[in-house]
N, C-alpha and C positions, 0 to 999 in steps of 0.2 A: 589811659586808665586813671581813675580818680578814687581817692580814698578820703572818706569823711570819718572823723574821729570823735568818739564819745569819751566819757570818763575812764572806762576800762575796756571798751570794745571799739571796733572799727567796721566800716562798711565800704566795700570796694566794688565799683562798677566800671564797665568798659563799653565803648561804642562798637557796634557791630552792624554796619550797613544801615538799615532802617530801624534799628533797635538800640537800646542800651540794656546790657545784660548784667546780671549780678555775677561777680567773680568770687567774693569771699565775704563772710559775715561771721564775726566771733571776737575773741579777745585780741588785744593789740598784737600785731605781728602775724595774724592769721593769713594775711594775703601773701606772705613771703613763701610761696610754694605753689605747686599745681592747684588749679581750681577744682573743687569737688563738683562744680556745676558744668564743666566742660562736656559737651556731647560729641561722641566720635562715631556714632552709628550712622546708618543710612537714613536719610529723610524720604520716606515713600508714602505716597497717598495723602500728604499733608504739606505744609510749608515749614521752612526752618524755624519761624517764630513760634510754631506750635510746640516744639520740643526744647526750645531755648529757655533759659532762666531769665526771661525778659522782664524788665521792670514794669513796663506799661506798654500796651499795644492796641491799636485799633483792629476792627474785624478784618480788614484787608491785610494785616500782618500776622494776625493770630486767628485765623477764621474758624478752626475746628476744635480747639481745646480751651476756649474761653477768652474772649476779647475783653478789654477794660473800657473801650470806648466805641460807640457805634452811633450812626446817624440814620434817620429814616430815608429809605428810597434809594440808597446807593451803598456800595462797599467803600469804606474809608481807607485810603493809604496816605502815606506822608513821607517826607525826607527830613533827615536831621539837618537843622540849619546852623545851630551853634551850642556851645557848652561853655558855662562860665562858673568859676569857683567863687561864688558870691553868696554870703550868708549861708554856707553850706555848699550846695550845688544846684545849678539850674541848667536844663537842657531845652531848647526850643525846637520843636518839630512843626513843619508847615505842610498842609495839603493844598497843592496849587490848584485843585479843581474847585473845592468849596470856598478856599480862602481861609479855612480854619487854621488858627495858630495855637499850638497846644504847648504850654510850658510845664515841664515836670520839675518838681522841687524836692530836695532832700536837705535835711539838717538834723543834728542831734540837739535835743532840748538841753539848754545850758546846764552843766554839772551833772548830767545823767547819761544813762546808756540806752535812752529811748530815742530811736530815730523817727522823726516826723516826715511824712510824705504827703504831698498833695498836688493838685493839677489846676492850672488856670487854662480854660478853653475860651478863646476869643474868636469871634466871627469877624474876619477881615474881608469877607466877600460882599457881594452886592445883593444877596438874597437871604431870606430867613433860613435857618437850619434847625431842624427838630432833633435833638439829642435823645436818643432812646436807651443808651447805656452810658453811665457816667461814674465809673469807679474812681477811687482815690489812689489805689496802689495795688500791685501784685507783689507778694513776698514769696521767694522760692527757698525751699528747705530740702536738703538732701535726704532721701528716704529709701535707701536700697532694700530695707526689710519692712517697709510700711512705717506708719506713724500711729501714735495714740493721741487723739484729739480730746482735750478737756475743755468743757464749756459749762455755762450756767443756765439752767432752764427754770421755768416756774409758772405761776399763776398768781392771781390776787391772793394775798395772805401766805403765799408759799414761794416767795421770790428767791433767786440766787441759790437754787439747789445744784450742787456739783454733780456732774455726770461726765463719763468718758466713753469713747468708742474707738475701736480700731479701724483704720482706713488703710487697706492695701492697694485697692484699685477703686476707681470710680470717683463719686462726688458726694461731699457732705455740706449742707447749708443750714445756717441759722439766720434769723432776721426778724423783721417786723413790717407789716403792711398797714399799720394803724395811724400813720402819721405822727407817731411818737415812738420813743425807744421801746416801750412795751414791757409787760410782765413776763411774757413767754420766754424770751431769751435776752441775755445781756450782750452788748457788742464787744465781745471778749472771746478769744480762742487761744488755748495753749496747744502747742504742737511738739510732742516729744518723739525723737527719732532714735532714742537708745543712747545717743551720745551727748545730746544737749536738748534743751527745751526752748522753744521760740514763742513768743506771744505776739498777738496782733489785736489791736483795739481800735475803736473808731469814735471820733469826736463829733457825734451828730445826734440830734434830738428828734428826727423825723423818721420816716421809713428807711430801712437799711437792710443790708445783707452782709454776711461774711461767708465765703464759700471756699472750701478746701477741695482741690482736685489732685488725685494721684495718678500720674501717668505710668506707662508700661516700662519706662526706663530709669525708675528710681528717683523721681522728682515729685515732690508735693508743692503745689502753688496755691497760696492763700490770697484771694481777692477780697477786698473790703471796700464798701462805698455805699452811696445812697441806692435805694430801690426805687426805680422809675416806672415800675409796672403800671400801665394805664395812665401815666401822667408825665409825658416826656417834657423835657426843658426846651423851650423854643428861644433861640438867640437871633435877634434881628441884626442887620448890619451894624457893626460897631459895638455890639454888646458882648459881655463876657460873663462867665460863671466860674466860681472857684469852688472846688470840691472841698468837703470837710477833711480834716487831717486824719490820715490813717497812721497809726503808731505801731512800731515794731520793737521787740526786745529780744535779746539773746541771753540765755543763763545756763551755766553748767550746774546749777543747783536745783534742777527740777521745777515743778509748778510753784513751790513756795519761793524759789529764787525769782521766778518770773513775777510773783506777787510783790515781792520786795522792790522790784524795779518799777512796777506800777505805783506803788506807794511813793517812792522817790519822785516819780513824774507828777503825781497829783500835789505833792508839796511844792514842787517847782511852779505848777500852774497857780497855786494859791498865792505865791509871791509874798508880799509884805503882810498879807492877811493871815499867814500862818503864824505870825508873831502874837496875834490875839489870843488871849486866854479863852478857851472854850468854856463858857459859863454854864453852870447847872441851871436847867430851866424847870418850870412847872408849866404844864399845859392842861387846861381845863376841859378838854373835850370829853374824856371819858367819865368825868364826874358830873357834868351838866348837860352834855350834848347841846341841843338848841335852846335850852331853858336858861338863857343868860340873863342875869339881872345884876345890877351893881352890888346889892347887898350879898347875893350869893357868891359872886366873884371875890368880894372882899373878905368874906368869911374863909374861902380857900386861901386867899393871900396872907392872912394872918398866920395860918398854920404853915404854909410854904415858907414864909420868912423864918419861922421858928426852927425849921429843918435845915436852914442854910442855903435855900434856893437864891439864886442871883438874878434870874429873869423870869417874870410871870407873864405867861402868853395866853391871852383870850382867844379861843378858837372860834369855830363857826357859831353864828347866832347873835352877833352883836349889832347887825345893821338892820334898817327898816325892812319890814316884810318878811323877815326870816324867822319863822316859827317852826318850820320843817323844811324838808328839801324840795318843796313844790314852789317856793317863792323867794323873792328878794335878791337873787344873784344878779349883779349888774348895778344895783343901787347901793353904792358904797358910802352910805351915810349912817352914823351911829343912830340907833333907835332911841328917841327921846323918852319913850315909855319905859324902856329898860335902864335908862340912865337919867332919871328925873333931875339930878343936880348938874347935868351936863357931862358929856363924855370927857372933856378936859379935866374937870374936877375928879372924875373917877380915876383917870390915868394919874393925876397928881397923888391921889390917895394910895395907889399901888406903890408909887415911887417913894412916898413918905415912909413906907414900911421897909425901905432899904433895898428895894429890888428895881431893876430896870423893867421896862414894859415892852411886851410883844403882842402882835396881832396877826390873825389868820386872814388871808384873802385868796380868792380864786378869780383873778382878773380876766381870765380867758373865757369865762363862762357867763351864761345868762339864763334866767328862768323866763318862761312865757309870762308868769305873774310878776312883772316888774315894770317900773316906769321906763327903763332903758329899752326893753323890747317892744313896748308900746310905741315908743318914739322912733326906733330904728330896727324894725323887723327884718330889713334887708341886710343887716350886719352879720347874720349868722351864715354858716355853710348850709346851702340848700341848692336843690336842683328844681328848676321851674317845672311845675306840674306834677311833682311827685310829693308824697307825704314826707314831712320833716321827722327825723328820727330823734327821739330823746333817749338819753341814758341817765339814770339818776334824776329824772325829771328835768334835765337841763340841755341846753343847746351850747354848741361851741362857737364862739365869735371868730370871725375870719380875720385873724390878726395880720394877715397878709395885705389887707387893705390899709392905706395910709391913715384914713380917718379913724379906724378902729385902733391902730397903733397909737395915734395921738391921744385917743380917749384913755387907753390903758395907762400910758406913760404919765399923762396929766393927773389921772385919778390917784395914782400911787404917789406922785410928787406931792399932791395936795395933802394926802394923809400924813406923809412923812414930815411935811413942813408945818402942818397945823398942830400935830401932837408930838410929844417927845417919845417917839417910838424907836426903840433900839434893836427890835428883832421883828423880822417879817417872814411869816411862814406862807409860801406861795404854793397853792394846791392846784391840782389839775385832774378831775375826777371822771373824765370821759375821753375816749379817742374820737378822731374824726371819722364819720360814716359817709358824709355827702362831700362832693367836690364843689368847686366854684371856678368860674372862668379865670384862668391865670396862665401866664407864660411859664411859670414855675410854681405849681400849686404848693407842694410841700416845702420848697425852699423859701417861699415868700413869708409863710407863717413862722418858720423856725428862725429865719434871719431877723425878722421883727421881734421875735422873743428875745434873741440875743441883744438886739438893739436896746430893748427896754432894760434888760439886766445890766448891760454895760453902762446905760445912763444912770441907773440907780448906784452902781459902784462908783461912778464919777462924782455924782451930785451929792449922794448921801453915803460917803465912804465908811462912816462909823456904824452903819446899820448891818446887823448880822442877817444874811438871807439864808433861809432854809428852803430847799427844793423838795417838793412832795408831789406825788401824782397817784392818788389812790394807793399809797405806799410807794413802791420802788419802780413805777412804770416810766420814770424819766431820769435815769441815772446813767450817766455816760461822761466821757472826758471833757466835752464841751460844757456840760452843766457844772462839772467839778471845777472848771476854770472860772465860773461866774457865781457860784454860791459858796457859803461857808460850811454848811452842813447839808445833808440829804436824809430823807426819811426812808429807810430801806423797806419797810412793810408796815401795813396796818395791823398785823398780827403781833401782839405784844405778850402772848402766852409764853411762859418761860422755856419750855423744851422745844416748841416750835421755833421761837426766836433764836435759840441757841444754834439751830441748824441754818436759819437764814443768815445770821451774822458770820458764821464760819464760812459760808459761801461768798458773802459780801467781801470778806478780807482777801479772797482769792485775786480780786481785781481792783479793790479800792481801799483807800487809806483809812485808818481809824479816826483821823481828825475830821473826816466827812461823816462818820456813822453816828447819827442821833439815835439814842436808844433810852426808852423809858422803863421805869418801874411802874407796873400797874397790878391790878387785881385780877386780870384776865385769866380765865381758864383756857385750856388748850383747845385749838380747833382741830388739830390732827393728832396731838399727843396730850391727853388729858390728865396724865399723872401730876399730882401736886408737887410743888417745890416751895421751899422756905422763902421768907422775905430776904434773907441773906443771899440765896441763890439769885433772886431777881436783881438785887443791887450789884452783885459781882457781874452779872451778865450785862446790865445797863452801863457798867463802868468800863466796858471793853471799847468804848468810843467816846462819845459826848453824852454825859449823864443827863437824864431827865427824869422827871416824875410825872406820871399822868393818872395816878389812881385817885379815887374819891377819898382824900386824906381826912375829910371830916368824919369818916367812919373808922379811922385807925385808932387804936387804943393808946393810952399814954406810953405803954411799953413799946408798941410799934413805932410811934414817933420818936421815941428816944433812940431806938435802934437805927431808925432811918437817919437821924441827925448824925449819928456816929459814922454811918457809911458815907454820907455826903462829905463829912470832914476827911475821912480816909481817901476818898476820891480826889479831893482838892490837893492833897499832899502829892499825889502821884500823877495827876492828869497831864502834866507836861511830858512825862515819860511815855504815857499812853498815846498821846496825840502826835508826838514827834519822834518817837523812838523806832528802832528797827524791830520788825515783827517776825516772830517765828510761831507757827501753829504747831501744837504738840497733840498728835492723835486727832480725834474727831468725835462728833456727838454720838457715834455708834460704837465706840471703843472704850476700854477701861480708862484709857488716858484721854482727857479732853481738857486742854488748856491753851492759853495764848500767852506768849512771853514778849515783853517789850523792853528794850535796852536802849538807853541813852547815856552816853558817857559812863560814869562809874555806877549808875543806878540800873537796876533790873527790877521789873514788876512782872509777876506771874499771876494771872487769874485762872482759876481751876474749878472745874465742876464735876460732880458725879451725875452723869447723864443716864446712868442705868437705873435698875430698880433700887429700892432703898431697904431691901431685905434679901436674904438668900446668900448662900456661901459664895457664889461667884461674883456677886454684884456688890456686896460689902465685904471685901476679901479679908482673910485673916492676916495677910501681910500688907504692908504699906503699898499703895500705888506709887510708882516712881515716875517722875516727869523729867525726862532727859532735856536739859536746856541746851541752847545752841549759841555760838558766837561769843563765848566768854573767853577770858585769858586762863588757860589751863594751869598756869603757875600762880595765879592770884588767889586770894581767899575772900570769900563773900560771907558777910554777916546777914542772917535772916532771923530776926527776933533774938533769941538767946543762943541760937546755934551758928556755928561757923564751918563753912565747906570750902574745899578747894574747887577751883574752876574745873579741874580734871574730874573730880568726883561728880560734880553737878552735870557734867556733859556725858560722862560714861555711865554712871549709876543712876543719877537723877535726884531731883528734890523729893523727899518723901512726904506723902499725904495719907492720912489715915481717916477714911470716910466712916461715918456712922449714920444710922437711920435719921439722926437729927442734925447732922453736920454734912451738908451736901454741896458746899461751895466756899471758896475763900479767895482772899487777895494777899499775895505774899510780896514783900518788898525786901529786896537784897541790895546791899551796898558793898562795893569792892573796897577792901581794906588797904590802907597804905602799906607799902612794903616795909 
């Protein structure tokens, strides 16, 4: 038996013939007693591996209730060869027929309670092997009374919508078949069994699945991994494939406790980059769209600087041939007609206004109307003899090709080396629809994406990288490890965005959440909100402004500058603090609390109507805070409260029709 230890939890497994099974998962000491996973019933009409809390099994070991590994043309069996306590735990299984050598890995991410699991499959045989199922891990959860599954669904402009479903028997699955993480579901699942809540996430930016299966004997098993439907991975003799990391968490504090574990994990993934101050940005897209000119951008830059903006980002429309979405992608050269004094002079002019400079790119894409496509029409995903599919008038480059990888890497290197660019917004506005000849279609593209991002991190370590994919279609733990911020959604309307961000924080840390103040009206909820509401909302993560600020009145600009200053005062607490969500956008209480050392920041919104007895109540709305010292006293403006009062009664807020959001800063007082 082997126990792997995290900050406050532990994970114990044991060998059982041709399997390794889970014995215990929970707080320190949980394995000191009988295992809740032990199976004492008869095994009839199936194999022992089907009813065991097995960590990982091929189809020859677990044939009926969900294998994690399978190959074409035969049923795979194996034997346990060795186990070593090395950087966590590793176990080697060997199939003597195919020659496959499969190494299972477990470890806790340093300083966290997130257990990382992955698998390395090596073909040690003399013939190619086609892998048709390649999961990363199976997580077993006791469920004598069934489970509640919490997940995030969505679509473009409506990402990260929380939902839940009961699972007593049968199977539930979420995933993507688009070759990208996708808008439809996030690779995140929380499983509550009434006693504790378990989380499972996946660090993969291609097609994926997370599948929960409840058996008849009180066990729910969650499998997570790549989705290989229609595109198996072929391993030649001597070749290997490593699965993405599947991560698991245990929490006694429900879905919000699981969320805080994921936040800690993403802070761990950020490493030294977390120490960077998340700077306030201005992005020009909603103000100018494709109509980019030096004079127009500098007019925006003048106002942005006066508001306290620290980074000015020029979005789409800056390069040759880019006047709308039908041309230019792939030709990453500044348009001399738009920058007659030279792009370098323009960048210098922005920086002379006291701001850093940022730029939008979409390096995996190409338009038919571009010099790149004229020269390399074979670089896109396409099937011989069939029509090429466009989405947003563009094709997807086959980044899995080495020549395309080199083009993308060298293009970005050139831009970042030629101009003093401090911020790079990387977009991805369409999924893959065609295949290409490849031994690992999905994996080749995704691995080369990671290679480019890892290269940028190494060679241009001071550049802030934002991940975007038509909004939030590529947000996962692998992207979190390689970018500084992500764009959760193209929908910036206030009440719509409030719901998106509430869901985002279920699985992701605020230091990653880029959010803008814009003039957008609602796509789904069109009720108006104040400028203050928009600023408090955008302050919930990394603050940006995307409105056409040339149309703002002097009073609006003055108010905006004041909000930017308030955000700068609290942003370290917001991006590094412990998060507690209070209520939700559909309740009278809707707030997020951030606590870091002696400071607590609360962002609160009235998400209901702005009139009516029930929606602007006669009594104060109370926001019960969490995780404070009950004996301490906390100052908020002129008021002082005990921690006990703030947690049991709550911070009072009195909404009015003209007062619909606020930022509260609390400071623990010395004893």
